[in-house]
Structures are given as C-alpha cells and as structure tokens.
N, C-alpha and C positions, 0 to 999 in steps of 0.2 A: 507493499498500501503504499502511498503517496503524498504526504503530507505537506503544503505550502506555508510556511512560517512567516511567511514578509507580507507586513502590512502595505497596505495598496496604498500609492503616492496619488491624492486626486484633492481632490477640493475641500475635504475635513482635515487633512493634513496643516497643523498646528507647529512652524518651529520653535525650536527652544526657546525659551528668554528668560530674563533674571536681569531685573532692575533697569537698569538702561541699555544692555546688553541682549540683543537679540540675532538667530543666527538670518541668513538670508533666505527669505520669503520665496517658496515655490509656486512657481506659475508655469502654466504652457499655455503656450499664446500662436495662434495660426502664422507660418510663417509662406507659407506656399500653401493653392489650391488646385484639385485635379479640374478643375475647373477654370482657372486663369493659367497656372505651368505646366496645366498635365499628368502633376503629381502632388502627393500628400506631404507636407513636412513639418513639423510642431519644434518652437523652438522652447525650450526648457533652459527652467532659472532656478536652483538648488545651491544646498550647501552640501560640502564633502560628510556630512553625518544629518543630512537630510534620512528618515525615515527607518527602514532597517537599515543599519549601515553596519561597517566594521570601523574598531579604533586601532592604528599600528599605535606601539609605545610614543613615537613622537609627537600622538595628539596631546598627551598633558605632560612631559618632559621634554625640555631644551636635549641637543642631539641624543637622542634615541632613534628607532628605525623608522625609517617613513613605508607607506605600503607596498612601495615596489621590491623592497626584500624579501619580501613572501613568495614563496614558490607554490602553484598552483596544486599540488601532489599534499599538500600540508592542510589545505581545506577542505578537503572532504575525505573520509573513512568514517571505522565505529564509534559511538560516543558512547560516554560513560554519563548514565542520566542521575543525577545527584536531586534528589527533589530535599527543598529548604523548608523549615518550618520558621513562621515570623521569629520566635526565638529558637536558637538552636543550643542543643547541648553538648560540652566537649563528647560526653559518652557516645550520643545520638549521633555526631558525626564522624566519630574515628569507629564504631560501628557500620555506619553506610558505606564507608571507604573502604572496606574488606574486600567488597565485591568486584574493585576493579581488578580490571584484566590487561591492562597496556592498551586498551584504546585508546587512537588518535587525539580525539575531542572531545573535552572537557562541558555537559552540558549540564548548567542549572538551573534548577526553575524554581522561584519562588511560587508563594498563593497566589491566587490569579489575583489582579490588581490590590496587592500586597506588596508591603518591603518587611525583606526577611535583615534584621538587625542583628549581628555575626560579632563574636569578637575578635578583635586581633590576632587570638592568636587560631582560631579557628579559618581566618582569613590568609594565614602563613601557611597552614599545612594542604590547604586550597591549592596556595601558588606553587606549594612544593612538589604537587603532584605532574608527572615530566608533559601533560599537552601542555602545548603554545600556545595552540587555538583554545579561549573561551567562549562558549555561545551561553549566554543570559538572556531567560524569560523573565521578566520584573525587573527588581530593582535591589541591591543590595546597599546599605548604612552597616558602617562601622562603629560599635560601643564607644559611645566617648570622642568622636572624633568628628572633623570638619567634613564638609560636603565634598563629592568626588578621592575621599579619599580611597578608597577600594579601586574607583579608575588608577589614582596614582599608584597604587601599590600593583595593580597589574600591570603597568607600565614599564615600574622599575624591574619587574621579576622580568621583562621584555617577551612579555606575551604579546597577543592580538584579541578581542574582545569583540564579540559579535552580539549588537543588543538593540533592544525597540522591536522586536518580534511581536506578530500576535499574538496575543496569550493564549486565547481559545485554542487556536490550534495546537500550541506547544500542549496543552492538555491532554490533548488526544492522544499523545506519547507514551509509551511506557517499554518496559524491558529494554531490549537489544535492537539496533538500528545502525542507521548509518546515517550521517549529514553533508550536505553539499553545501560549500558557502560559494555564491559566485559574485564578485565585488568587479567594478570597471576594470581592465589596465590602467590605470593614472599613475602616474609619476610626478614626486616632488611633492607629494600631498600625506597629509596625514589620517586619510580615510576613505570610504566609497560610499554609498548605498549599494544595496549587494540584495542578490535573490539567494533565501535560504529555504533547503530542501528537505526533507527528512525522508529516508525510506525505511519502515518500517513491515517484519515480517506479518 
C-alpha cells in the first residue's frame, strides 16, 4: 500500500510567521495559457521550507551542510517508527528503541495535532541512533529549552529533518515499511519542499 505523507500546496497553505518575520508567500499565478501561447505554464513563488519539506543542517547552523550534499540513496529505505506520547519517560523510550534493527530512516510521530515534550536526555538518545534522515510528523519540544532547540540539535548532529507532514496520513502507518523523500535538486540552499511517500505492507 502506498501512503502519501505530503501536505498539498494550495490556497489553504499559510507560511510560517513569528513576530515581524514571515516566510515567503506561496503563490501560483498564470504565466502562459493554451489560448494565448499554445501551452500552459504557471509561475511559483514559495520558500525553500514551504509545506512538507526537508531541512539540511545549514538551515539552523552556520558552516553546516546544505541540501546538495545529501545523496538520493540516503533519502529512501526502510524506516523505524517511533510513536511519541505527549510526555515520554526515559524507560518507555529505552523499551521502544529495543526494536530498532538498522533501518535507514527514523520516523518520529507525535500524537495527532499535539506536541511531544521530551527531555534533553531522550533527544540525545534519539540523535545517537544511526539514521541521518529523520522524518517527523507533529512537533517536538525539549523541556526547559528555547524554541527550535530540537531543530538546532538535529543540525548539530549533522542530520537532515523532514517535517510538516500530513498527520492524518502519518497515523495510518504502522509496523515496517519504506519511506521515499523526494526534494528538488536545488544547490546552495538549506532545504526544499519535497514529496514524501510511504510504502507499507
């Protein structure tokens, strides 16, 4: 079974904003038409982190890797699904990761429309797992830490983070399977919108 974990980019998309900052607006406008030019082309305006997207380490830290260093083969493969509760104990986490069997991608899933608040110790254990690609459905905060600390620690660990998935689709996934992450082949940027597909038995 194929499950599309990608949020659609349409008029309902609201770019990230906080205070005076806002990501670039998302717009699709007509550039050419069949009636006028014989073919249809639309012009896209969007940010590199619009919608379902991948963050390279350089998104949050200077002098870290940008998107082009990621090889395609690292963006597809078996996943290890780790379902996170709103508040996860260390013992529960240690029990859950016993099932890890060298999967290539780490798939973290919080309760739908809820944030998981994790201790820094649990986050460090998550980042010590081998996969360099982390796919996150939902949001993670670290206890007693500033906003985006989880993202900065992911970047510091030189891992790539895929986020802003369709959470309803993500909660249809269980057990073993494969994930496929397809960003645009952009150079010199810290991320890209991407299509994320799961193949499950």
